[in-house]
Backbone as CSV, one residue per row, in Angstrom:
resi,resn,N_x,N_y,N_z,CA_x,CA_y,CA_z,C_x,C_y,C_z
1,UNK,96.164,96.723,79.174,95.003,97.180,79.918,95.370,98.460,80.663
2,UNK,94.680,99.529,80.374,94.928,100.791,81.056,93.947,100.938,82.215
3,UNK,94.434,101.569,83.256,93.633,101.768,84.455,93.372,103.262,84.640
4,UNK,92.151,103.614,85.018,91.850,104.999,85.345,92.471,105.322,86.697
5,UNK,92.529,106.600,87.025,93.086,107.017,88.308,92.304,106.413,89.460
6,UNK,90.973,106.384,89.340,90.146,105.829,90.408,90.401,104.332,90.571
7,UNK,90.527,103.625,89.446,90.797,102.191,89.486,92.160,101.924,90.109
8,UNK,93.164,102.714,89.694,94.510,102.550,90.257,94.500,102.787,91.760
9,UNK,93.810,103.860,92.191,93.773,104.148,93.620,93.052,103.041,94.372
10,UNK,91.983,102.518,93.804,91.275,101.401,94.422,92.168,100.184,94.554
11,UNK,92.963,99.910,93.513,93.896,98.784,93.575,94.971,99.022,94.628
12,UNK,95.449,100.256,94.730,96.440,100.586,95.763,95.859,100.322,97.146
13,UNK,94.623,100.756,97.380,93.978,100.543,98.676,93.854,99.050,98.977
14,UNK,93.449,98.274,97.972,93.319,96.824,98.168,94.679,96.217,98.516
15,UNK,95.720,96.594,97.761,97.055,96.073,98.044,97.531,96.495,99.429
16,UNK,97.283,97.732,99.797,97.719,98.225,101.104,97.036,97.443,102.230
17,UNK,95.763,97.189,102.102,95.044,96.426,103.125,95.610,95.011,103.218
18,UNK,95.817,94.372,102.057,96.374,93.019,102.061,97.771,93.024,102.667
19,UNK,98.608,93.996,102.271,99.959,94.113,102.823,99.933,94.260,104.335
20,UNK,99.083,95.150,104.824,99.027,95.404,106.259,98.538,94.178,107.017
21,UNK,97.529,93.506,106.501,97.003,92.320,107.183,98.056,91.210,107.234
22,UNK,98.740,90.978,106.107,99.771,89.936,106.091,100.924,90.308,107.016
23,UNK,101.334,91.573,106.987,102.438,91.988,107.859,102.061,91.853,109.331
24,UNK,100.848,92.235,109.679,100.416,92.114,111.074,100.337,90.641,111.472
25,UNK,99.884,89.800,110.552,99.883,88.362,110.828,101.291,87.865,111.110
26,UNK,102.237,88.320,110.311,103.633,87.934,110.498,104.181,88.440,111.832
27,UNK,103.897,89.691,112.149,104.369,90.256,113.421,103.739,89.552,114.625
28,UNK,102.457,89.206,114.502,101.774,88.521,115.595,102.396,87.144,115.822
29,UNK,102.683,86.433,114.742,103.338,85.130,114.872,104.725,85.281,115.485
30,UNK,105.438,86.323,115.086,106.772,86.570,115.640,106.694,86.853,117.138
31,UNK,105.689,87.628,117.559,105.498,87.915,118.988,105.164,86.630,119.749
32,UNK,104.305,85.797,119.174,103.955,84.536,119.821,105.189,83.632,119.922
33,UNK,106.036,83.626,118.886,107.275,82.847,118.930,108.182,83.365,120.043
34,UNK,108.270,84.685,120.161,109.095,85.274,121.217,108.576,84.892,122.596
35,UNK,107.254,84.914,122.758,106.665,84.563,124.054,106.862,83.092,124.398
36,UNK,107.051,82.236,123.391,107.216,80.797,123.610,108.675,80.361,123.512
37,UNK,109.602,81.297,123.488,110.999,80.949,123.243,111.579,79.998,124.285
38,UNK,111.014,79.959,125.471,111.523,79.067,126.515,110.712,77.781,126.624
39,UNK,109.761,77.599,125.701,108.909,76.404,125.740,109.320,75.437,124.641
40,UNK,108.408,75.179,123.717,108.638,74.217,122.648,109.517,74.825,121.562
41,UNK,110.690,74.266,121.371,111.630,74.781,120.393,111.113,74.621,118.962
42,UNK,110.488,73.484,118.647,110.009,73.260,117.283,108.859,74.203,116.934
43,UNK,107.978,74.490,117.904,106.872,75.411,117.643,107.399,76.830,117.416
44,UNK,108.400,77.229,118.175,109.006,78.550,118.009,109.615,78.679,116.616
45,UNK,110.338,77.650,116.184,110.952,77.680,114.850,109.893,77.731,113.751
46,UNK,108.811,76.995,113.932,107.728,77.014,112.951,107.101,78.401,112.856
47,UNK,106.831,79.035,113.999,106.244,80.377,114.004,107.167,81.384,113.322
48,UNK,108.465,81.283,113.593,109.430,82.186,112.957,109.482,81.929,111.450
49,UNK,109.477,80.667,111.050,109.505,80.322,109.628,108.301,80.854,108.876
50,UNK,107.119,80.678,109.445,105.898,81.187,108.807,105.948,82.713,108.737
51,UNK,106.455,83.344,109.782,106.581,84.800,109.798,107.482,85.288,108.660
52,UNK,108.592,84.613,108.447,109.515,84.983,107.368,108.849,84.813,106.005
53,UNK,108.134,83.715,105.807,107.437,83.482,104.534,106.410,84.591,104.287
54,UNK,105.675,84.975,105.333,104.690,86.045,105.179,105.360,87.367,104.789
55,UNK,106.530,87.649,105.368,107.232,88.878,104.995,107.692,88.840,103.542
56,UNK,108.062,87.666,103.041,108.428,87.545,101.628,107.216,87.862,100.752
57,UNK,106.046,87.376,101.140,104.811,87.682,100.415,104.564,89.192,100.424
58,UNK,104.797,89.841,101.570,104.627,91.292,101.674,105.535,92.010,100.674
59,UNK,106.776,91.594,100.587,107.722,92.229,99.662,107.256,92.075,98.222
60,UNK,106.794,90.885,97.867,106.319,90.656,96.504,105.072,91.490,96.189
61,UNK,104.148,91.559,97.126,102.950,92.381,96.923,103.295,93.865,96.833
62,UNK,104.223,94.313,97.663,104.646,95.711,97.603,105.256,96.016,96.240
63,UNK,106.088,95.129,95.759,106.700,95.306,94.437,105.622,95.409,93.360
64,UNK,104.659,94.497,93.390,103.596,94.492,92.383,102.696,95.721,92.503
65,UNK,102.449,96.179,93.723,101.556,97.328,93.921,102.122,98.617,93.347
66,UNK,103.426,98.667,93.137,104.039,99.870,92.574,103.616,100.115,91.129
67,UNK,102.968,99.135,90.507,102.423,99.324,89.162,101.193,100.222,89.168
68,UNK,100.602,100.443,90.322,99.306,101.111,90.387,99.311,102.464,91.101
69,UNK,100.427,102.878,91.639,100.445,104.161,92.338,101.846,104.628,92.646
70,UNK,101.914,105.825,93.180,103.202,106.407,93.565,103.720,105.711,94.825
71,UNK,105.013,105.531,94.869,105.638,104.854,96.007,105.335,105.573,97.318
72,UNK,105.366,106.907,97.291,105.125,107.666,98.518,103.715,107.413,99.055
73,UNK,102.739,107.334,98.158,101.356,107.091,98.580,101.210,105.670,99.116
74,UNK,101.736,104.719,98.365,101.647,103.319,98.789,102.325,103.133,100.144
75,UNK,103.516,103.678,100.292,104.265,103.510,101.547,103.551,104.149,102.731
76,UNK,103.066,105.369,102.531,102.397,106.062,103.635,101.118,105.342,104.053
77,UNK,100.324,104.917,103.074,99.089,104.209,103.402,99.388,102.861,104.047
78,UNK,100.393,102.180,103.549,100.784,100.881,104.113,101.253,101.046,105.552
79,UNK,102.139,102.013,105.786,102.643,102.229,107.148,101.524,102.605,108.110
80,UNK,100.644,103.495,107.673,99.529,103.906,108.530,98.599,102.728,108.810
81,UNK,98.302,101.970,107.768,97.444,100.805,107.954,98.065,99.783,108.886
82,UNK,99.361,99.590,108.751,100.062,98.648,109.615,100.049,99.111,111.071
83,UNK,100.277,100.397,111.284,100.249,100.933,112.651,98.875,100.746,113.278
84,UNK,97.852,101.074,112.516,96.495,100.958,113.053,96.113,99.499,113.296
85,UNK,96.432,98.624,112.344,96.118,97.205,112.528,96.958,96.569,113.628
86,UNK,98.214,97.014,113.764,99.066,96.478,114.830,98.488,96.824,116.190
87,UNK,98.006,98.030,116.318,97.419,98.452,117.590,96.156,97.661,117.890
88,UNK,95.312,97.517,116.893,94.054,96.785,117.081,94.330,95.312,117.377
89,UNK,95.243,94.701,116.615,95.528,93.288,116.848,96.236,93.066,118.181
90,UNK,97.077,94.015,118.594,97.720,93.896,119.903,96.686,93.902,121.015
91,UNK,95.669,94.725,120.846,94.613,94.818,121.853,93.784,93.533,121.895
92,UNK,93.339,93.071,120.720,92.431,91.925,120.675,93.136,90.569,120.710
93,UNK,94.281,90.434,120.044,94.940,89.134,119.953,95.990,88.904,121.034
94,UNK,96.635,89.982,121.479,97.716,89.837,122.456,97.349,90.388,123.827
95,UNK,96.108,90.870,123.958,95.588,91.390,125.238,96.434,92.517,125.830
96,UNK,96.960,93.386,124.959,97.701,94.552,125.422,96.738,95.729,125.527
97,UNK,97.021,96.649,126.410,96.127,97.793,126.597,96.546,98.954,125.684
98,UNK,95.583,99.836,125.424,95.833,101.049,124.636,95.544,102.230,125.542
99,UNK,96.544,103.109,125.713,96.310,104.266,126.579,95.738,105.432,125.771
100,UNK,95.372,106.480,126.473,94.725,107.638,125.858,95.598,108.276,124.772
101,UNK,96.883,108.426,125.038,97.790,109.025,124.063,97.898,108.203,122.796
102,UNK,97.944,106.881,122.942,98.006,106.005,121.774,96.713,106.095,120.968
103,UNK,95.607,106.170,121.653,94.311,106.284,120.973,94.223,107.589,120.188
104,UNK,94.681,108.686,120.792,94.697,109.987,120.101,95.638,109.926,118.893
105,UNK,96.797,109.288,119.070,97.747,109.138,117.967,97.140,108.390,116.791
106,UNK,96.357,107.353,117.089,95.675,106.618,116.019,94.709,107.522,115.268
107,UNK,94.052,108.416,115.989,93.150,109.369,115.347,93.895,110.273,114.381
108,UNK,95.080,110.741,114.792,95.886,111.581,113.900,96.340,110.797,112.667
109,UNK,96.736,109.553,112.869,97.158,108.720,111.737,95.993,108.540,110.768
110,UNK,94.824,108.219,111.301,93.633,108.052,110.461,93.302,109.310,109.695
111,UNK,93.405,110.460,110.358,93.151,111.738,109.699,94.162,111.971,108.581
112,UNK,95.416,111.674,108.839,96.456,111.838,107.817,96.218,110.961,106.604
113,UNK,95.783,109.736,106.838,95.491,108.830,105.721,94.339,109.369,104.881
114,UNK,93.306,109.868,105.526,92.174,110.412,104.791,92.603,111.615,103.957
115,UNK,93.410,112.493,104.541,93.888,113.667,103.801,94.721,113.237,102.590
116,UNK,95.619,112.269,102.792,96.429,111.786,101.662,95.560,111.144,100.594
117,UNK,94.602,110.340,101.014,93.750,109.635,100.056,92.920,110.607,99.219
118,UNK,92.471,111.676,99.823,91.661,112.652,99.104,92.481,113.534,98.171
119,UNK,93.782,113.599,98.396,94.622,114.500,97.617,95.658,113.796,96.754
120,UNK,95.494,112.503,96.555,96.441,111.787,95.707,96.039,111.919,94.239
121,UNK,97.052,111.896,93.383,96.744,111.998,91.942,97.151,110.751,91.213
């Protein structure tokens, strides 16, 4: 089955979104485990275990996504997506604040992703 450039790029975007969401889920669980390290030992171990399993899924998806695009494009989009989702999830799930500089930085990251997406081959 051959894929057109548009189809490949669409698949890359789908993989990148899935990768970023799973990675952020893993990081959020890891943060919750860290915050509970002095409480329930079994719950902390469970959170860390699930986090590790999620990272294994991320590695497998990243490996598979390389069939559909250039590594540089996949990596850049994944990293940008992860940064943006980490910031959003930190704000909503972990009740952390976002300052003006961080908000501006997110705008630059978003702009960079759009430029890369429009100029990928």
